[in-house]
C-alpha positions in Angstrom: 12.1 24.6 -19.8 14.6 22.6 -17.7 16.7 20.0 -19.3 15.5 16.6 -18.1 18.1 14.5 -19.9 19.8 11.9 -17.6 23.1 13.7 -17.9 21.5 17.0 -16.8 19.7 15.3 -13.9 23.0 13.8 -12.7 24.4 17.3 -12.4 21.4 18.7 -10.4 22.3 18.9 -6.7 18.7 18.6 -5.5 18.1 15.5 -7.7 21.3 13.9 -6.6 20.5 14.5 -2.9 17.1 12.9 -3.2 18.2 9.9 -5.2 20.6 9.0 -2.5 17.7 8.5 -0.1 15.7 6.3 -2.5 15.6 2.6 -2.9 15.5 2.1 -6.6 17.0 -1.1 -8.2 20.6 -1.0 -9.4 21.3 1.2 -12.4 20.4 -0.5 -15.7 17.5 -2.4 -14.2 14.2 -1.4 -15.9 11.3 -0.2 -13.8 7.7 0.6 -14.4 6.4 3.6 -12.6 2.8 4.4 -11.8 2.5 8.0 -12.8 -0.8 9.8 -12.3 0.7 13.2 -13.0 0.8 14.3 -9.4 3.9 15.8 -7.9 4.7 12.6 -6.0 4.4 10.3 -9.0 6.2 12.7 -11.3 9.1 13.0 -8.9 9.1 9.2 -8.8 9.7 9.0 -12.6 12.3 11.8 -12.5 14.3 10.1 -9.8 14.0 6.6 -11.4 15.6 8.1 -14.5 18.2 9.9 -12.4 19.0 6.6 -10.7 19.9 5.1 -14.0 16.9 2.8 -14.4 15.3 2.6 -17.8 11.8 3.7 -16.9 8.3 3.3 -18.3 5.6 5.7 -17.1 2.3 3.9 -16.8 -0.8 6.1 -16.5 -4.0 4.5 -15.3 -7.3 6.3 -16.1 -10.2 5.2 -13.9 -12.7 7.2 -15.9 -14.3 8.4 -12.7 -14.3 12.2 -13.4 -14.5 14.5 -16.5 -11.1 15.3 -18.1 -9.2 12.5 -16.4 -8.1 11.0 -19.8 -6.4 14.3 -20.7 -4.0 13.9 -17.8 -2.3 11.1 -19.7 -1.0 13.8 -22.1 0.7 15.5 -19.2 2.4 12.3 -18.2 3.3 11.4 -21.8 5.0 14.8 -22.2 7.0 14.3 -19.0 8.1 10.9 -20.1 9.2 12.2 -23.5 11.3 14.9 -21.8 13.0 12.3 -19.6 13.5 9.8 -22.4 11.3 7.3 -20.7 8.7 5.1 -22.3 5.0 5.7 -21.8 2.0 3.5 -21.5 -1.7 4.5 -20.9 -4.1 1.9 -19.6 -7.8 2.1 -18.6 -9.0 0.5 -15.4 -12.5 -0.6 -14.9 -13.8 0.2 -11.4 -16.5 -2.2 -10.3 -19.7 -0.9 -8.7 -20.3 -1.1 -5.0 -19.3 0.6 -1.8 -16.0 2.1 -0.8 -14.9 3.8 -4.0 -11.3 4.3 -2.8 -10.8 0.6 -2.3 -12.5 -0.4 -5.5 -10.4 2.2 -7.5 -7.2 1.0 -5.8 -7.9 -2.6 -6.7 -8.7 -1.7 -10.3 -5.5 0.3 -10.5 -3.4 -2.5 -9.1 -4.9 -5.0 -11.5 -4.2 -2.7 -14.5 -0.5 -2.1 -13.6 2.3 -4.6 -14.5 3.7 -6.7 -11.7 6.6 -5.1 -9.9 5.4 -1.5 -10.6 6.9 1.3 -8.5 4.7 3.7 -6.6 5.3 7.2 -5.5 4.3 6.9 -1.9 6.1 9.2 0.4 6.7 9.4 4.2 3.5 11.4 4.4 1.5 8.6 2.7 3.2 6.3 5.2 1.9 8.3 8.2 -1.6 8.4 6.7 -1.6 4.7 6.1 -0.6 3.9 9.7 -3.3 6.1 11.1 -5.9 4.6 8.8 -4.8 1.1 9.7 -4.9 2.1 13.4 -8.5 3.3 13.1 -9.4 0.1 11.1 -8.2 -2.0 14.0 -5.2 -3.4 12.2 -2.7 -5.7 14.0 1.1 -5.5 13.9 1.4 -5.8 10.2 -1.0 -2.9 9.5 0.7 -0.7 12.0 4.1 -1.5 10.4 2.8 0.5 7.4 4.2 0.4 3.9 7.4 -1.5 3.4 10.3 0.3 1.8 12.0 -1.2 -1.1 11.9 -1.3 -4.9 8.1 -1.1 -5.0 8.1 2.1 -2.9 11.5 3.7 -3.7 10.7 7.3 -2.5 9.1 6.3 0.8 11.8 8.2 2.8 11.0 11.5 1.0 8.4 14.0 2.0 5.6 15.1 -0.1 6.9 18.7 0.0 10.2 17.5 -1.3 8.5 15.9 -4.3 6.6 19.2 -4.9 9.8 21.2 -4.6 11.6 18.9 -7.1 8.9 19.3 -9.7 8.8 23.1 -9.2 12.6 23.4 -9.5 12.6 21.4 -12.8 9.5 23.3 -14.1 7.5 20.1 -14.4 3.7 20.5 -15.0 1.7 18.4 -12.5 -1.9 17.4 -12.2 -4.0 18.3 -9.1 -6.6 15.6 -8.5 -9.7 17.4 -6.9 -10.8 14.2 -5.2 -7.7 14.5 -3.0 -9.5 17.2 -1.1 -12.9 15.4 -1.0 -13.8 15.0 2.7 -15.9 11.9 1.9 -12.7 9.9 1.7 -11.1 9.0 5.0 -7.5 9.4 3.8 -8.3 13.0 2.9 -9.6 13.8 6.3 -6.5 12.2 7.9 -4.3 14.3 5.6 -6.0 17.6 6.0 -7.5 17.4 9.5 -6.0 14.6 11.7 -2.3 15.1 10.9 -2.4 18.9 11.4 -4.3 18.3 14.6 -1.7 15.9 15.8 1.0 18.4 15.0 -0.8 21.1 16.9 -1.3 18.8 20.0 2.2 17.4 20.1 4.0 20.5 19.0 6.0 18.5 16.5 5.7 17.0 13.0 4.0 13.6 13.5 5.2 12.2 10.1 8.8 11.3 11.2 7.5 10.0 14.5 5.0 7.7 12.9 7.6 6.5 10.3 10.0 5.6 13.1 7.3 3.7 15.0 6.4 1.8 11.8 10.1 0.8 11.4 10.2 -0.6 15.0 6.9 -2.4 14.5 8.0 -3.8 11.1 11.0 -5.4 12.8 8.8 -7.0 15.4 6.3 -8.1 12.7 9.1 -9.6 10.6 10.5 -11.6 13.6 7.0 -12.9 14.5 6.4 -13.8 10.8 9.7 -15.8 10.8 8.7 -17.7 13.9 5.2 -18.3 12.6 6.6 -19.9 9.5 7.2 -23.1 11.5 3.6 -23.4 12.6 1.1 -25.3 10.4 -2.0 -23.1 10.5 -4.2 -26.1 9.5 -3.1 -28.2 12.5 -5.8 -27.4 15.1 -3.9 -28.8 18.1 -0.7 -26.9 17.2 -2.5 -23.7 16.7 -4.4 -24.1 19.9 -1.2 -24.8 21.8 0.9 -22.0 20.3 1.2 -18.5 22.0 -1.8 -16.5 20.8 0.4 -13.9 19.0 2.2 -16.6 17.1 -1.0 -18.5 16.3 -2.6 -15.2 15.0 0.4 -14.4 12.8 0.3 -17.9 11.2 -3.5 -17.7 10.7 -3.4 -14.2 9.3 -0.9 -15.2 6.6 -2.9 -18.4 5.8 -6.2 -16.5 5.6 -5.0 -13.4 3.7 -7.0 -13.1 0.5 -5.4 -14.3 -2.7 -3.9 -11.4 -4.7 -3.6 -9.2 -1.6 -6.1 -7.2 0.4 -6.8 -7.0 4.1 -6.4 -10.1 6.2 -9.2 -11.1 8.6 -9.6 -8.7 11.5 -8.7 -9.5 15.1 -12.3 -10.6 16.0 -12.3 -13.2 13.1 -8.9 -14.5 14.2 -10.1 -14.9 17.7 -13.1 -17.0 16.4 -10.7 -19.2 14.4 -8.7 -19.8 17.6 -12.0 -20.9 19.2 -12.5 -23.4 16.3 -8.9 -24.6 16.8 -9.6 -25.2 20.5 -12.8 -27.1 19.8 -15.0 -24.4 21.3 -16.7 -23.9 17.9 -17.2 -26.1 14.9 -16.7 -23.3 12.3 -16.6 -19.6 11.9 -17.1 -17.0 9.2 -13.9 -15.1 8.3 -15.0 -12.6 5.7 -16.3 -12.6 2.2 -18.6 -15.5 2.9 -15.7 -17.9 3.5 -15.4 -19.8 6.7 -12.9 -21.9 8.6 -14.1 -25.3 9.9 -12.5 -28.1 11.9 -12.6 -31.7 10.7 -10.6 -34.6 12.2 -8.2 -32.2 14.0 -7.5 -30.1 10.9 -8.6 -26.6 10.1 -9.7 -26.0 6.5 -10.9 -22.9 4.6 -14.3 -23.4 3.0 -15.3 -21.2 0.1 -18.4 -19.0 0.2 -21.8 -20.6 -0.2 -25.3 -19.4 -0.7 -26.4 -20.5 2.7 -26.1 -18.0 5.6 -23.2 -18.7 8.0 -23.3 -17.4 11.6 -20.1 -15.8 12.9 -19.4 -19.0 14.9 -21.1 -22.4 15.0 -21.1 -23.7 18.5 -20.9 -27.5 19.3 
């Protein structure tokens, strides 16, 4: 069994090479890592310790499949070998459609604020393609933002697997990751290989570079939109559409995260700002209405609301 003590990790050339490409906080700053037991999340924990960050492995059990609770033992064993702390939590997944999204929300709610995730460049590519199919705007096509919350985003999934293999780390294979009912799995196992075949190149670095360009543009637009009051109907109506949409998207983003309104909803809000409609639904039963030259968000009610109320 490989020695996973911090001193031994520091002498491992593969570990050292990968750490240099990560964006962990400075050495000595504690981090919580979401660790499911997969190769990606296990590599995240290893590299956090190698980066000199006192780490806590947090395992979330959704209780969605038999034997999932036992995977916490695998994570606890890895944490012990690394000298990291370990916490196991249970997430309650609400009933309803879109199991992936409900599980994601439950997981995020169960994890401590500031948790690090083991998303890699491959996850970045999948996210961009999923957002493209969803009709996301600039922010969605900019993908996952690098930084302390996603410290291994520059690494490839295969590199995480190789790291675990070289250190003889037991990993957990989640069978749902191959279930074709989930869109991400089809993107991973069907769409990305097809894009590689059609283009004759690995699409993951290409998509990651495009995301970086779009992120820079999104950041610039966000900065400029900061000077626009999204509740001022006249100002919104007079602003360039892209700037107005950026200000409205930030204003209307659900509390606690989640997807902002889609482009069709934003277009309807612009109609309200221009006086072409009195109010419009913006998702989740909420709506935006214009009163005395001001736009305001009205919470969901029991009464039906048409997509747009015309004067």
